[in-house]
Structure formats: C-alpha cells, structure tokens
GUKOLBA-129684 format. One line per 4 residues: for each residue x, y, z of C-alpha. Coordinates in Angstrom, 3 decimals. Layout:
% GUKOLBA-129684
X Y Z | ... .
% end
This chain:
% GUKOLBA-129684
-33.455 -63.450 -27.840 | -32.280 -61.183 -25.294 | -29.976 -62.582 -22.164 | -28.888 -61.225 -18.796 .
-25.552 -59.871 -18.832 | -22.857 -61.736 -16.346 | -20.850 -59.612 -14.083 | -16.925 -59.449 -14.274 .
-16.746 -58.466 -10.357 | -17.312 -56.066 -8.146 | -14.306 -53.468 -7.251 | -13.240 -50.711 -4.848 .
-11.363 -47.451 -5.814 | -7.570 -46.730 -5.179 | -7.241 -45.014 -1.405 | -8.272 -41.446 -1.553 .
-5.494 -38.812 -2.469 | -5.195 -34.870 -3.171 | -5.756 -33.395 -7.042 | -4.400 -29.946 -6.580 .
-5.970 -28.491 -2.941 | -9.380 -29.187 -4.090 | -10.181 -32.338 -5.283 | -10.250 -35.224 -2.885 .
-10.671 -38.525 -5.183 | -10.518 -42.175 -5.382 | -9.312 -43.437 -8.353 | -11.217 -46.327 -10.166 .
-9.000 -46.765 -12.959 | -6.346 -46.495 -14.443 | -4.905 -46.478 -11.419 | -6.889 -48.148 -9.021 .
-7.679 -51.505 -11.185 | -5.939 -51.596 -14.618 | -9.200 -52.794 -16.577 | -7.455 -51.745 -20.383 .
-9.883 -51.941 -22.886 | -12.729 -53.373 -21.009 | -13.685 -49.894 -20.288 | -13.386 -48.147 -23.516 .
-14.198 -45.371 -24.787 | -13.775 -44.410 -21.088 | -9.705 -43.869 -19.770 | -10.145 -42.596 -15.957 .
-12.633 -42.468 -13.788 | -11.960 -40.217 -10.337 | -14.525 -40.378 -8.096 | -15.178 -37.412 -5.387 .
-17.750 -38.647 -2.810 | -18.701 -36.333 -0.672 | -16.591 -34.277 1.412 | -16.955 -30.536 3.273 .
-14.535 -27.892 2.618 | -14.130 -25.317 5.196 | -14.852 -21.702 4.135 | -11.427 -20.405 2.628 .
-10.290 -16.869 0.861 | -8.606 -18.651 -1.861 | -10.313 -18.105 -4.528 | -7.887 -21.131 -6.750 .
-8.323 -23.609 -4.073 | -8.815 -26.459 -6.893 | -6.393 -27.422 -9.925 | -3.742 -25.037 -11.650 .
-2.976 -24.940 -15.439 | -2.147 -27.931 -17.087 | -2.686 -29.896 -20.834 | -4.252 -32.354 -22.072 .
-4.425 -33.834 -25.886 | -6.026 -36.814 -27.317 | -9.268 -37.168 -25.343 | -12.142 -35.034 -23.394 .
-12.308 -34.822 -19.967 | -15.890 -34.562 -18.383 | -16.713 -33.116 -14.888 | -20.413 -34.204 -13.233 .
-21.406 -31.890 -9.875 | -23.549 -33.654 -7.723 | -23.462 -30.959 -4.880 | -21.115 -28.141 -4.550 .
-19.999 -25.674 -7.481 | -16.832 -25.978 -9.844 | -15.480 -23.350 -12.395 | -13.538 -24.253 -15.693 .
-11.128 -21.926 -17.593 | -9.293 -22.952 -20.823 | -6.441 -21.166 -23.548 | -9.227 -21.792 -25.981 .
-11.040 -18.855 -24.147 | -14.176 -21.201 -22.980 | -15.199 -21.083 -18.910 | -17.807 -22.119 -17.682 .
-19.614 -22.721 -13.531 | -21.276 -26.220 -13.211 | -23.335 -26.606 -9.761 | -25.605 -29.367 -9.023 .
-26.677 -31.715 -11.885 | -24.570 -29.522 -14.275 | -21.708 -31.148 -16.587 | -18.785 -29.824 -17.896 .
-17.398 -31.569 -20.808 | -13.903 -30.146 -22.469 | -12.949 -31.850 -25.914 | -9.062 -31.446 -25.470 .
-8.288 -32.550 -28.942 | -4.941 -31.213 -30.566 | -4.022 -29.528 -27.377 | -5.197 -27.010 -24.143 .
-4.544 -25.863 -21.134 | -7.396 -25.690 -18.312 | -7.571 -25.244 -14.522 | -10.524 -26.397 -12.388 .
-11.670 -24.824 -9.272 | -13.640 -24.842 -6.642 | -15.983 -21.264 -7.439 | -15.330 -18.184 -5.998 .
-18.927 -18.007 -3.823 | -18.617 -21.851 -2.880 | -14.970 -21.563 -1.896 | -16.413 -18.726 0.432 .
-18.882 -20.090 2.047 | -17.720 -24.007 2.328 | -19.418 -26.941 2.080 | -19.931 -30.357 0.778 .
-18.198 -31.037 -2.732 | -19.448 -34.332 -4.793 | -18.486 -34.775 -7.788 | -17.381 -37.284 -10.883 .
-14.331 -36.843 -13.131 | -14.213 -39.296 -16.258 | -11.177 -39.266 -18.679 | -13.350 -40.481 -22.416 .
-10.987 -41.123 -25.259 | -11.235 -39.942 -29.091 | -10.766 -42.394 -31.821 | -7.107 -41.564 -33.868 .
-9.227 -39.575 -36.335 | -10.732 -36.939 -34.038 | -7.375 -36.713 -31.564 | -6.230 -33.701 -33.310 .
-9.552 -32.078 -33.649 | -9.791 -28.408 -32.519 | -10.552 -28.316 -28.649 | -13.978 -27.163 -27.796 .
-16.610 -27.337 -24.885 | -19.710 -28.006 -23.714 | -21.400 -26.400 -20.727 | -24.519 -28.981 -19.821 .
-26.800 -27.388 -17.340 | -29.078 -30.095 -14.925 | -32.324 -28.261 -16.892 | -31.089 -29.946 -20.197 .
-30.876 -33.451 -19.190 | -33.024 -36.114 -20.522 | -35.428 -37.614 -17.515 | -37.104 -40.598 -17.516 .
-39.346 -41.513 -14.449 | -39.520 -44.707 -13.071 | -42.846 -46.676 -12.623 | -44.474 -46.574 -9.119 .
-42.654 -43.310 -8.063 | -39.295 -45.330 -7.751 | -37.085 -43.005 -9.142 | -35.871 -41.253 -12.209 .
-33.212 -41.543 -14.581 | -31.215 -38.572 -15.890 | -29.794 -38.567 -19.314 | -26.523 -37.092 -19.873 .
-25.329 -38.704 -22.925 | -27.014 -40.981 -25.060 | -30.724 -42.486 -24.849 | -32.810 -44.132 -22.206 .
-36.758 -45.151 -22.866 | -36.503 -41.824 -26.005 | -35.190 -39.337 -23.293 | -32.194 -38.268 -25.174 .
-29.318 -36.460 -23.492 | -27.845 -33.342 -24.310 | -24.103 -34.062 -24.652 | -22.357 -34.617 -28.090 .
-20.276 -37.344 -28.413 | -17.808 -38.752 -30.731 | -18.161 -42.364 -30.582 | -21.749 -43.328 -29.329 .
-22.240 -44.133 -25.393 | -24.394 -43.802 -22.743 | -24.273 -41.536 -19.431 | -27.039 -42.253 -16.793 .
-27.642 -40.727 -13.667 | -29.642 -42.909 -11.759 | -31.507 -41.884 -8.330 | -33.663 -44.806 -7.020 .
-35.935 -45.196 -3.724 | -36.030 -47.789 -1.616 | -38.202 -50.533 -3.531 | -37.649 -48.908 -6.768 .
-36.206 -50.825 -9.693 | -34.833 -49.971 -13.068 | -33.874 -51.957 -16.511 | -31.412 -51.262 -19.011 .
-30.501 -53.592 -22.085 | -27.159 -52.685 -24.279 | -25.428 -55.093 -26.852 | -23.539 -57.613 -25.624 .
-20.136 -55.878 -27.367 | -20.639 -52.761 -25.818 | -18.674 -51.798 -22.375 | -20.995 -51.318 -19.296 .
-20.516 -50.647 -15.717 | -21.812 -49.208 -12.341 | -20.433 -46.976 -9.822 | -23.124 -47.325 -6.583 .
-22.489 -43.571 -4.910 | -24.854 -44.557 -2.237 | -27.414 -46.891 -1.276 | -27.671 -50.838 -1.445 .
-28.786 -52.422 -4.418 | -29.390 -55.684 -5.872 | -28.304 -56.259 -9.621 | -29.715 -59.168 -12.118 .
-31.269 -60.533 -8.728 | -28.501 -62.205 -7.222 | -25.269 -59.637 -6.522 | -25.724 -57.106 -3.949 .
-23.523 -53.717 -4.077 | -23.189 -51.051 -2.155 | -21.868 -47.365 -2.021 | -18.434 -47.089 -3.604 .
-19.268 -50.419 -5.376 | -17.840 -50.507 -9.282 | -19.464 -53.175 -11.091 | -18.010 -54.012 -14.210 .
-20.354 -56.719 -16.944 | -19.077 -59.075 -19.026 | -19.238 -58.682 -23.022 | -22.103 -61.519 -22.716 .
-25.880 -60.625 -22.243 | -27.793 -57.656 -22.772 | -30.577 -56.982 -20.305 | -29.295 -55.693 -16.785 .
-32.094 -55.252 -13.592 | -31.159 -52.785 -10.902 | -33.253 -52.852 -7.588 | -32.886 -50.626 -4.922 .
-33.087 -51.873 -0.750 | -32.517 -48.891 0.425 | -32.517 -44.832 -1.663 | -29.557 -45.157 -4.086 .
-27.601 -43.191 -6.209 | -26.056 -44.551 -9.339 | -23.867 -43.614 -12.034 | -24.072 -45.770 -15.370 .
-21.383 -46.029 -17.885 | -21.922 -47.754 -21.531 | -20.492 -47.498 -25.229 | -18.888 -48.805 -28.132 .
-15.227 -49.448 -27.496 | -12.581 -48.021 -29.358 | -10.456 -50.776 -30.702 | -6.934 -48.859 -31.230 .
-3.885 -49.067 -29.200 | -3.760 -46.572 -25.833 | -0.264 -44.989 -25.858 | -0.049 -42.765 -22.576 .
2.046 -40.616 -21.121 | 0.537 -38.245 -18.119 | -2.441 -35.617 -19.670 | -1.328 -36.615 -23.288 .
-3.354 -40.084 -24.649 | -2.739 -41.176 -28.447 | -2.114 -44.178 -30.442 | 1.634 -44.307 -30.795 .
5.054 -43.018 -29.251 | 5.664 -40.915 -31.741 | 2.097 -38.920 -31.437 | 3.039 -39.006 -27.751 .
6.657 -37.131 -28.051 | 5.315 -34.542 -30.955 | 2.743 -33.767 -27.538 | 5.135 -33.339 -25.628 .
7.181 -31.085 -28.018 | 4.291 -28.682 -29.489 | 3.677 -28.214 -25.501 | 6.646 -27.305 -24.746 .
6.999 -24.687 -27.882 | 3.592 -23.298 -26.726 | 1.307 -24.625 -29.141 | -1.556 -25.165 -26.741 .
-2.044 -21.340 -25.809 | -1.049 -19.711 -22.349 | -3.568 -19.903 -19.399 | -3.276 -17.159 -16.351 .
-3.011 -19.456 -12.977 .
% end
C-alpha cells in the first residue's frame, strides 16, 4: 500500500555568484548545501534565476574552455539562448524549452556562452545546470552529446486546465522523455495554473527533490514552498501531491542512487583518489583534446 512521502526539509541556495561573465547562479548543492548521496545520481545544481543582460558585442560572454571527466552536464534553458562547443566536435544552441546533455565520460573540454544574436540583443536568461554522476563502469566511456529540443519532450496536460508536465527524462503517465540516461531517473518541468495540482509516485529508495522556480505551492497538503525553495524528500513513502496557490513553475528530479564512492577534484568526479590523479595527468598531457577559446 502506497504512503505519502515525507519531507526532509526546505532549503535555499548559496548567494548568487558569477560563473565566467555570463552566468549568474545560486548553487543549491554541493556548496550551497551538503546533501551528499541524498541527491544521487545528481551531483550539483546551479540555478540561474531570470536575469537581464544588456546588449553586448562580446560573442563569448559565458565560460571559456574547461575540462570534465566522470559525469554529465545538463543545461536546461527556460528563457534566453545558450551555445555549446566541445573538443569532441559537438556543438549546439538551445533556446526556451531546450536541453543540452553532455556526457563527459573519459574526458572532454567544453565551453558554454550566450548565443550570438541573444548576446547582441540582450535579454532575460533563465536556466538550470545539473551535474549527473556516472556509475564507475561508465566513467571512462567515450564522450557524447544530446541536443534535445522542446518539441521532443514528453508532455502531459493536467486535469481541469491545471497546467502541464514536460518530461525531459524518464516517464510520467505514459509520456516518455527523450534523454538517454545511464541510470534510471526522472526529470520533470512542471507548470501549474492557480488551483492546479499534480501527483507523483516513486519508490521510497529513489531520491526525490523539487526546485520551486516561481509561485507558491502546497506539497502533500501541509507544507508550503515558494520561489527559490528547494524541497528534499525522505526515503520514506512514495506519493507526492503538489497544489498551486498561484501560477507556479517547478523542476522535479528523481533517480535511483548510485551507491558508489564519490571523489571529486574540481571538474573531475571519480571513485578513487588514484583515478583523480590520473584525470589530472591526462588533462595536463592533452588527452582531453583541444578547444579554441
């Protein structure tokens, strides 16, 4: 018999800081909150709340070439436009509703920056970047890239015109997300109208969390969460209900934890110190390829 999932707590991210010169973000974890394996398979969540950028002729406003190994970077755009290039020869541009899903695997250099026409015109950028861990057996897989556009996402209309759920990864009420993942996970972009509601159910052993990006909602009938709140659930119970007091926008993340050691050194995430030292040596020797600034 299913039971209501309990809530560990509601948290805020760290103060906003700049990543490069193009991304003003609040980190919810790792540095904002040390949740450890409570959020596995997710490693990091940087939230770029809506922020207006003036027009610029700088066509590289963003983050220059930098390395990664052992995990995936996932960039979700809600407003504005972001470009990507990497040392494996991949490139792409995402706009509202699109996602860049890069598997660093054995090692890659990449850069992310405001797309040229968006930079020239200026405007609002609203986005999330996630780091998603890879299991040890796949940490040295060849790098690859998924450019997922809004039209590919699964979509479920909620009852009584209460809103909709976009499925980026996983499955909700028969709608399947386009992202191909190494471990089971769900990534839902939830839009609720005032009075709208949505229900979800996940096995208790799976980690589950919600970022409220706008609006006010009540979770499981009693707990209120507002914009910028991060709701972390216990591994007890299965069912989650969300009711909106105002128009609301939320991101729900859920996944089977990867029960392996996590050893991180900056942009490298492996399972042992020896693997980290090897990543540093490989990067210094040029094994991650080349990428112009």
